[in-house]
N, C-alpha and C positions, 0 to 999 in steps of 0.2 A: 504495501500498501505507500503509495508517494504522498508525500507527506505536500496542502495546499501554498503554489508558488506566491509570494510576497506583491502586494500591493507595488512598495515603490521599488522593490526588482525590478520586476514583469517590467512598470513606467520604464526603468531609466537602462532596459536589457532591449525595449522596442518590442514587446509582446504585446500580439492583442489581448483586447482589456476583457473579451468573453472568455476565453478559453487558456489565455497567457502561453499557449504551447508555440504559437506560429509567432515569425519576426512580419512585424507592421511593413518594415520597407523595404522595396524591390532592389536597393543597390546598399553598399557603405556610404557612410558619410562625408566618406574622404572621395568618391566618383562627385566633381564638382558640375557634371552633367546633369546629371540623374540623382542625387544626392535626396532629393525630397521627395522622389515616386515611391508610393503605396501601392499595396497590391491593392485590386478591385475590392477582392474577397478571401478574407485568413484562409491561405491554405489549410489550415486544420479544420475547424470550427463552418468555414462557408457563411461569417456572418459579412456583410456587407460593410468598409472600411471606411467609405466617403457616406455616409447615412442619407448626404441630399447635393446638389451643383453648390459649390461654393458654401459649402460647409468648414474648410480650411481659413477663412477671410477671419475668422474670428481669432485664429492661431496666432497675427500680426499682433495683436493688440498684447498678449501672455510673453511674444519677441520682444519687442517693444519694452516691455517692463522688465525683462530682462535684462536688455540690453544697458536700460537705465542705472539698475543694480549694479551692474558687473562696471559701468563708468564710473557710479559712485563709490563703490571699493577701493577699484584702482587707483580714482583720485585721491581718497582718502589717505590710501597708502605708504601712494606719494608723498604726500605734504607729511604725512608722520615720521616715511623711514630716509626722504633724501631731504628733509628741509626743506617745503614746499619750494621747489626749480620754479621756473621761467614757465612761461605760458607755452610755447611751443613745444619743449619737454613733457608738459603731460599731452599734448594732440600727436606728440609723436608717437607716444605709446599707448595710448587709450583709442586711439584710430585703428590700429593694427592688430589690438589684444578686439577689437568688435570685430574685425573682418573676417581674422581668422576663428572667431567662435561664432560667425554665425550657420554654418551648416549644422554641427550642433545641436544649437539652438535654438530656430528652426525647427528640426526634429523633433525638440523635447517639448516645445511647444507647442506642435500639434499630438502630439503623446498627450498631454494634460490637455487636448480638449476632446480627445477618445476617452480619456483613464475620468474626465468628471461632469463632462457636458452629455456627451452623446446615447441616443435612445437606451444601447447593447453596452451600457458599462458595466451591468451588473456581473459580477464573475461568474462562470457557471461552468464546474470541472465536464461534465456530462457534455459539454454541447459538441466537442471533438470527438465522440463517438455516434454521438445523433447525424451525425451531416449529409 
């Protein structure tokens, strides 16, 4: 008997919110062309991963909030560790950090939408067997 996969670990690993077995994204995050591509249906349980057209537009609000948090944390860290450097130093550090973290944060934002808002977000361990 296998133990129930955890909510946070399943979300961080990019697993389906319903069965928590199959991966949601069809390509790895470092594939710069297709990093945001979602399987149309879960390969394990068959649930439609985009419940309606434009569902993931809401993920941009999550992504924006995460990017603001990254900017604030990076800015405060630079302020206290590097004794308040000049403005250009902040810009040269924060902008590349946001650009490098955009693919994983965009994926994480989509997963947040799926796990918190989607109609199929409830975990169902029998979903894969009932496919």
